[in-house]
C-alpha positions as CSV (number, residue, x, y, z in Angstrom):
1,X,0.0,0.0,0.0
2,X,2.8,2.4,0.9
3,X,4.6,1.4,-2.2
4,X,1.6,2.3,-4.3
5,X,1.3,5.6,-2.6
6,X,4.9,6.4,-3.5
7,X,4.3,5.6,-7.1
8,X,1.6,8.3,-7.4
9,X,3.2,11.6,-6.2
10,X,-0.1,13.4,-6.7
11,X,-2.0,11.3,-4.2
12,X,-0.6,13.2,-1.2
13,X,-2.1,16.5,-2.4
14,X,-5.1,15.3,-4.5
15,X,-7.4,15.0,-1.6
16,X,-8.3,18.6,-1.7
17,X,-11.6,17.8,-3.3
18,X,-13.9,14.9,-4.2
19,X,-16.6,14.9,-6.8
20,X,-20.2,15.2,-6.2
21,X,-21.7,12.5,-8.4
22,X,-25.1,14.2,-8.5
23,X,-23.7,17.3,-10.1
24,X,-21.1,15.9,-12.3
25,X,-20.8,13.3,-15.1
26,X,-19.1,10.2,-13.9
27,X,-15.6,9.8,-15.3
28,X,-15.3,7.0,-17.8
29,X,-18.5,7.8,-19.7
30,X,-18.5,9.1,-23.3
31,X,-18.8,12.8,-23.6
32,X,-21.7,14.0,-25.8
33,X,-20.5,15.4,-29.1
34,X,-22.2,18.7,-28.6
35,X,-20.4,19.3,-25.3
36,X,-17.0,18.5,-26.8
37,X,-17.8,20.9,-29.7
38,X,-19.0,23.6,-27.3
39,X,-15.9,23.3,-25.1
40,X,-13.6,23.4,-28.1
41,X,-15.3,26.4,-29.6
42,X,-15.4,28.2,-26.3
43,X,-11.7,27.6,-25.6
44,X,-10.8,29.0,-29.1
45,X,-12.9,32.1,-28.7
46,X,-11.6,32.8,-25.2
47,X,-7.9,32.2,-25.8
48,X,-7.9,34.2,-29.1
49,X,-8.0,37.3,-26.9
50,X,-4.4,36.7,-25.9
51,X,-3.2,36.8,-29.5
52,X,-5.1,39.6,-31.3
53,X,-2.3,42.0,-30.6
54,X,0.5,40.0,-32.1
55,X,0.0,41.2,-35.7
56,X,-1.1,44.6,-34.6
57,X,1.9,45.5,-32.4
58,X,3.1,48.3,-34.8
59,X,-0.3,50.0,-35.0
60,X,-1.0,49.7,-31.3
61,X,2.4,51.0,-30.3
62,X,2.1,53.9,-32.6
63,X,-1.4,54.8,-31.4
64,X,-0.4,54.5,-27.7
65,X,3.1,56.0,-28.2
66,X,5.1,53.0,-27.1
67,X,8.8,53.0,-28.0
68,X,10.1,50.3,-30.4
69,X,12.0,48.6,-27.6
70,X,8.8,48.4,-25.4
71,X,6.5,47.0,-28.2
72,X,6.9,43.5,-26.8
73,X,5.1,44.6,-23.6
74,X,1.8,44.6,-25.6
75,X,1.9,40.8,-25.8
76,X,4.1,40.2,-22.7
77,X,1.7,41.8,-20.2
78,X,-1.3,39.7,-21.6
79,X,0.8,36.6,-21.0
80,X,1.8,37.7,-17.5
81,X,-1.8,38.2,-16.6
82,X,-2.5,34.7,-18.0
83,X,0.2,33.2,-15.8
84,X,-1.2,35.0,-12.7
85,X,-4.6,33.6,-13.5
86,X,-3.2,30.1,-14.0
87,X,-1.5,30.2,-10.6
88,X,-4.2,31.9,-8.6
89,X,-7.5,31.4,-10.4
90,X,-7.3,28.0,-12.2
91,X,-6.6,26.1,-8.9
92,X,-10.0,27.3,-7.7
93,X,-11.5,24.8,-10.1
94,X,-10.6,22.1,-7.6
95,X,-12.8,23.7,-4.9
96,X,-15.4,26.0,-6.7
97,X,-18.1,24.9,-9.0
98,X,-16.5,25.1,-12.4
99,X,-19.4,26.7,-14.4
100,X,-19.6,29.7,-12.0
101,X,-15.9,30.2,-11.9
102,X,-15.8,30.2,-15.8
103,X,-18.6,32.8,-16.0
104,X,-16.9,35.1,-13.5
105,X,-13.6,34.9,-15.3
106,X,-15.3,35.7,-18.6
107,X,-17.0,38.7,-17.1
108,X,-13.5,40.0,-16.3
109,X,-12.5,39.5,-20.0
110,X,-15.5,41.4,-21.3
111,X,-14.9,44.4,-19.1
112,X,-11.2,44.4,-20.0
113,X,-11.9,44.2,-23.7
114,X,-14.1,47.2,-23.5
115,X,-11.4,49.1,-21.6
116,X,-8.8,48.1,-24.3
117,X,-11.2,49.3,-27.0
118,X,-11.6,52.7,-25.4
119,X,-8.0,53.1,-24.0
120,X,-6.7,56.6,-24.7
121,X,-3.1,55.8,-23.8
122,X,-0.5,53.1,-23.3
123,X,-1.0,52.8,-19.5
124,X,-4.7,52.0,-19.7
125,X,-4.3,49.7,-22.7
126,X,-1.5,47.7,-21.0
127,X,-3.5,47.5,-17.8
128,X,-6.5,46.2,-19.8
129,X,-4.2,43.7,-21.5
130,X,-3.1,42.3,-18.1
131,X,-6.7,41.7,-17.1
132,X,-7.6,40.2,-20.5
133,X,-4.9,37.6,-19.8
134,X,-6.1,37.1,-16.2
135,X,-9.7,36.4,-17.2
136,X,-8.9,34.3,-20.2
137,X,-7.7,31.5,-18.0
138,X,-11.4,30.4,-18.2
139,X,-10.1,28.3,-21.2
140,X,-7.9,26.4,-18.8
141,X,-10.8,25.6,-16.5
142,X,-12.7,24.1,-19.4
143,X,-9.8,21.9,-20.8
144,X,-9.3,19.8,-17.6
145,X,-13.1,19.8,-17.2
146,X,-13.3,18.0,-20.6
147,X,-10.6,15.7,-19.5
148,X,-12.5,14.8,-16.4
149,X,-15.5,13.7,-18.4
150,X,-13.4,11.4,-20.7
151,X,-12.6,7.7,-20.1
152,X,-8.9,6.9,-19.9
153,X,-8.8,5.3,-23.3
154,X,-10.5,8.4,-24.8
155,X,-8.5,11.1,-23.0
156,X,-5.9,11.8,-25.6
157,X,-8.6,12.1,-28.3
158,X,-10.9,14.3,-26.3
159,X,-8.1,16.6,-25.1
160,X,-6.8,16.7,-28.6
161,X,-10.2,17.7,-30.0
162,X,-10.7,20.4,-27.4
163,X,-7.2,21.7,-27.8
164,X,-7.7,21.8,-31.5
165,X,-10.4,24.4,-30.9
166,X,-8.1,26.3,-28.5
167,X,-5.2,26.2,-30.9
168,X,-7.4,27.2,-33.9
169,X,-8.4,30.2,-31.8
170,X,-4.8,31.1,-31.2
171,X,-3.9,30.7,-34.9
172,X,-7.0,32.3,-36.4
173,X,-6.7,35.3,-33.9
174,X,-3.7,36.7,-35.8
175,X,-5.2,36.8,-39.3
176,X,-8.6,37.8,-38.1
177,X,-7.2,40.7,-36.1
178,X,-5.2,41.8,-39.2
179,X,-8.3,41.6,-41.5
180,X,-10.5,43.5,-39.1
181,X,-7.8,46.1,-38.4
182,X,-7.4,46.7,-42.1
183,X,-11.1,47.4,-42.5
184,X,-12.0,49.3,-39.3
185,X,-8.8,49.9,-37.3
186,X,-7.2,48.0,-34.5
187,X,-9.8,49.0,-31.9
188,X,-12.5,47.1,-33.8
189,X,-11.2,43.6,-33.0
190,X,-11.4,44.3,-29.2
191,X,-15.0,45.7,-29.5
192,X,-16.1,42.7,-31.6
193,X,-14.5,40.2,-29.2
194,X,-16.2,41.9,-26.2
195,X,-19.6,41.3,-27.8
196,X,-18.7,37.7,-28.7
197,X,-17.4,36.8,-25.2
198,X,-20.4,38.4,-23.6
199,X,-22.7,36.2,-25.6
200,X,-20.5,33.1,-24.9
201,X,-20.7,33.8,-21.2
202,X,-24.5,33.9,-21.3
203,X,-24.6,30.6,-23.3
204,X,-22.2,28.8,-21.0
205,X,-24.0,29.9,-17.9
206,X,-27.2,28.3,-19.3
207,X,-26.0,25.0,-20.9
208,X,-22.7,23.9,-19.4
209,X,-23.1,21.0,-17.0
210,X,-22.1,21.6,-13.4
211,X,-19.0,20.3,-11.9
212,X,-19.1,20.7,-8.1
213,X,-16.0,19.6,-6.2
214,X,-16.4,19.2,-2.4
215,X,-13.5,21.1,-0.8
216,X,-11.6,19.8,2.1
217,X,-9.0,22.6,2.1
218,X,-9.2,26.4,2.1
219,X,-7.8,28.6,-0.6
220,X,-4.5,29.3,1.2
221,X,-3.9,25.6,1.6
222,X,-4.8,25.0,-2.0
223,X,-2.2,27.5,-3.2
224,X,0.4,26.1,-0.9
225,X,-0.2,22.7,-2.3
226,X,1.0,23.9,-5.7
227,X,4.6,23.8,-4.5
228,X,4.1,20.2,-3.2
229,X,2.6,19.2,-6.5
230,X,5.5,20.7,-8.5
231,X,8.1,19.2,-6.2
232,X,6.6,15.7,-6.1
233,X,5.7,15.4,-9.8
234,X,8.7,15.0,-12.1
235,X,6.6,14.4,-15.2
236,X,4.8,17.8,-14.6
237,X,8.2,19.6,-14.3
238,X,9.7,18.0,-17.4
239,X,6.6,18.5,-19.7
240,X,6.3,22.1,-18.5
241,X,9.9,22.9,-19.3
242,X,9.5,21.2,-22.7
243,X,6.5,23.4,-23.5
244,X,8.0,26.5,-22.0
245,X,10.9,26.3,-24.4
246,X,8.7,25.7,-27.5
247,X,6.2,28.3,-26.5
248,X,8.9,30.8,-25.9
249,X,10.1,30.2,-29.5
250,X,6.5,30.4,-30.7
251,X,5.9,33.7,-29.0
252,X,9.2,35.2,-30.1
253,X,8.4,34.3,-33.7
254,X,4.8,35.6,-33.8
255,X,5.6,38.7,-31.8
256,X,8.2,39.8,-34.4
257,X,7.3,38.2,-37.7
258,X,4.7,40.9,-38.5
259,X,7.4,43.5,-38.2
260,X,9.8,41.5,-40.4
261,X,7.1,41.0,-43.0
262,X,6.4,44.7,-43.2
263,X,10.0,45.7,-43.2
264,X,11.5,43.1,-45.5
265,X,8.6,42.1,-47.8
266,X,6.6,45.4,-47.5
267,X,3.4,43.4,-46.8
268,X,0.2,45.3,-46.0
269,X,-2.0,44.4,-43.0
270,X,-4.0,42.1,-45.3
271,X,-0.8,40.4,-46.5
272,X,0.3,39.8,-42.9
273,X,-3.1,38.4,-42.3
274,X,-2.8,35.9,-45.1
275,X,0.7,34.9,-43.8
276,X,-0.8,34.3,-40.3
277,X,-3.7,32.4,-41.9
278,X,-1.2,29.9,-43.5
279,X,0.2,29.2,-40.1
280,X,-3.2,27.8,-39.0
281,X,-2.3,24.6,-40.9
282,X,0.0,23.8,-38.0
283,X,-3.1,23.1,-35.8
284,X,-3.6,19.8,-37.6
285,X,-0.9,18.3,-35.4
286,X,-3.0,18.6,-32.3
287,X,-5.6,15.9,-32.8
288,X,-3.1,13.7,-34.5
289,X,-0.7,13.9,-31.6
290,X,-3.6,13.1,-29.2
291,X,-4.5,9.9,-31.1
292,X,-0.9,8.8,-31.4
293,X,-0.3,9.5,-27.7
294,X,-3.2,7.1,-26.9
295,X,-1.1,4.5,-28.7
296,X,2.0,5.1,-26.7
297,X,3.9,7.4,-29.1
298,X,4.4,10.3,-26.6
299,X,8.2,10.1,-26.4
300,X,9.2,10.0,-30.1
301,X,6.7,12.6,-31.0
302,X,8.1,14.9,-28.3
303,X,11.5,14.7,-29.9
304,X,10.0,15.3,-33.3
305,X,8.3,18.5,-32.0
306,X,11.7,19.9,-31.0
307,X,13.2,19.0,-34.4
308,X,10.4,20.7,-36.3
309,X,10.8,23.9,-34.3
310,X,14.5,24.0,-34.7
311,X,14.3,23.4,-38.5
312,X,11.7,26.2,-38.7
313,X,14.1,28.8,-37.2
314,X,17.0,27.5,-39.2
315,X,15.1,28.2,-42.4
316,X,14.1,31.6,-41.1
317,X,17.8,32.4,-40.3
318,X,19.3,31.1,-43.5
319,X,16.9,32.6,-46.0
320,X,16.4,36.3,-45.4
321,X,16.2,38.1,-48.8
322,X,13.0,39.6,-50.1
323,X,12.2,37.0,-52.8
324,X,9.0,35.1,-53.2
325,X,10.8,31.8,-52.6
326,X,12.1,33.1,-49.3
327,X,8.7,34.2,-48.3
328,X,7.4,30.8,-49.1
329,X,10.1,29.2,-47.0
330,X,9.1,31.5,-44.1
331,X,5.5,30.3,-44.5
332,X,6.7,26.7,-44.3
333,X,8.7,27.6,-41.2
334,X,5.6,29.1,-39.5
335,X,3.6,25.9,-40.2
336,X,6.4,23.6,-38.9
337,X,6.8,25.7,-35.8
338,X,3.0,25.7,-35.1
339,X,2.9,22.0,-35.6
340,X,5.7,21.4,-33.2
341,X,4.2,23.6,-30.5
342,X,0.6,22.5,-30.8
343,X,1.5,18.8,-31.0
344,X,3.7,18.9,-28.0
345,X,1.1,20.8,-26.0
346,X,-1.4,18.0,-26.4
347,X,1.3,15.4,-25.5
348,X,2.1,17.3,-22.3
349,X,-1.5,17.8,-21.2
350,X,-2.3,14.1,-21.8
351,X,0.7,13.1,-19.7
352,X,-0.2,15.3,-16.7
353,X,-4.0,14.6,-16.8
354,X,-3.1,11.0,-16.3
355,X,-1.5,11.7,-13.0
356,X,-4.5,12.5,-10.9
357,X,-8.2,13.4,-11.0
358,X,-9.0,15.7,-8.1
359,X,-5.8,17.7,-8.5
360,X,-6.2,18.0,-12.3
361,X,-7.1,21.8,-12.1
362,X,-3.9,22.5,-10.2
363,X,-1.8,20.3,-12.4
364,X,-3.1,22.0,-15.5
365,X,-2.6,25.5,-13.9
366,X,1.0,24.8,-13.0
367,X,1.7,23.3,-16.4
368,X,0.2,26.2,-18.3
369,X,1.7,28.8,-16.0
370,X,5.2,27.5,-16.4
371,X,5.1,27.3,-20.2
372,X,3.4,30.7,-20.4
373,X,6.3,32.2,-18.5
374,X,8.3,30.8,-21.3
375,X,6.0,32.6,-23.8
376,X,6.2,35.9,-21.9
377,X,10.0,35.7,-21.9
378,X,10.0,34.8,-25.6
379,X,7.8,37.7,-26.7
380,X,9.8,40.1,-24.5
381,X,13.1,38.8,-26.0
382,X,11.6,39.0,-29.5
383,X,10.8,42.6,-29.2
384,X,14.2,43.5,-27.8
385,X,16.1,41.3,-30.3
386,X,14.3,42.7,-33.4
387,X,14.8,46.3,-32.2
388,X,18.5,45.8,-31.6
389,X,19.6,42.9,-33.8
390,X,17.0,42.6,-36.5
391,X,15.6,39.3,-37.8
392,X,19.0,37.5,-37.7
393,X,19.4,37.9,-33.9
394,X,15.7,37.1,-33.4
395,X,15.8,33.9,-35.4
396,X,19.1,32.8,-33.7
397,X,17.5,33.1,-30.3
398,X,14.5,31.3,-31.6
399,X,16.7,28.5,-32.8
400,X,18.5,28.1,-29.5
401,X,15.3,27.5,-27.5
402,X,14.2,24.1,-29.1
403,X,17.9,23.0,-29.3
404,X,18.2,23.5,-25.5
405,X,14.9,21.7,-25.0
406,X,16.1,18.8,-27.2
407,X,19.3,18.5,-25.1
408,X,17.1,18.2,-22.0
409,X,14.9,15.7,-23.7
410,X,17.8,13.4,-24.3
411,X,18.2,13.1,-20.5
412,X,14.6,11.6,-20.2
413,X,14.3,8.0,-19.2
414,X,12.1,5.9,-21.5
415,X,9.5,5.3,-18.8
416,X,9.2,9.0,-17.9
């Protein structure tokens, strides 16, 4: 018995809550298709708010009078808010009814989007960006909720499907923001999103099934348990570091590529939107990775993710002239990078969701927080690197991140 307890490091802290079977679907039953679709669409719409600014950095910085070296803050602060939400809001899903927590978080997003739309200066816009990130963690309440409803043999597929919606939201956010900005200005995307999220909040409050944990620990104890979880769960630490490296490279690329496209290829906002739209093809890796992970392919696919990301930045560094061929290679690099990041994300989430049930909200919060720290560092580094070293320095830093992650990956034991 003690040996079994040692084999599951989550067990010592997973007793924070138990599940009320009256108010929650029993784990192991098939999720209705409409719930899976709703969760996937909701995650995509919510998380898109983190990425609208990536292709609009130049316009927003000019309108709010931010310096070129500080442009990266537009994306970085949103990610910082997301990390804070992952650490201090998402764990509440282990003690608070999930539907209510989701609705309150989305209300914060709606108010913050309105503030960003009306922001007269950089300080207010950046403050609104922080709270947009904070409230958007509602998506990371819904993802482990979907995982809870899935049987073990379905978990990779269900998480992959829901994450496909989330990743499509991330990837479509960039071209959508560019198209809308080209028609009505950068403020319009925030106004439209405020309306969409308000309607989504109303829908979820009415149709989302309840999940009511029964808490046995107060909020302070819940937050303190995060450290215990992180310390006692090596799989969580490793998968989070993997994804932090890849997501740092991802954020660095997409924070700066719109500037590179405008400076080198003289693309309009619509042209940048088409480039970003091509990157959406990378989302195909998400459901494929989920299905293959269910068949035991997690480890080799992880290595492949690092290789794809490294090759993407190598292409970006080696081919920098303004020809159509080079632009085509940059599109290919964007797709490969997105495939590596999205595929590895599903692999990581499936691995940590298999560790424990009652602690799943906190496990997910820690995992996402750590890799979003990597994203915040990547976007900040990208803004600095492009301002002072151009695309060459930017792509070299991007190349270093997956290479370092691959070196760490080589230390992984086969059973990890």
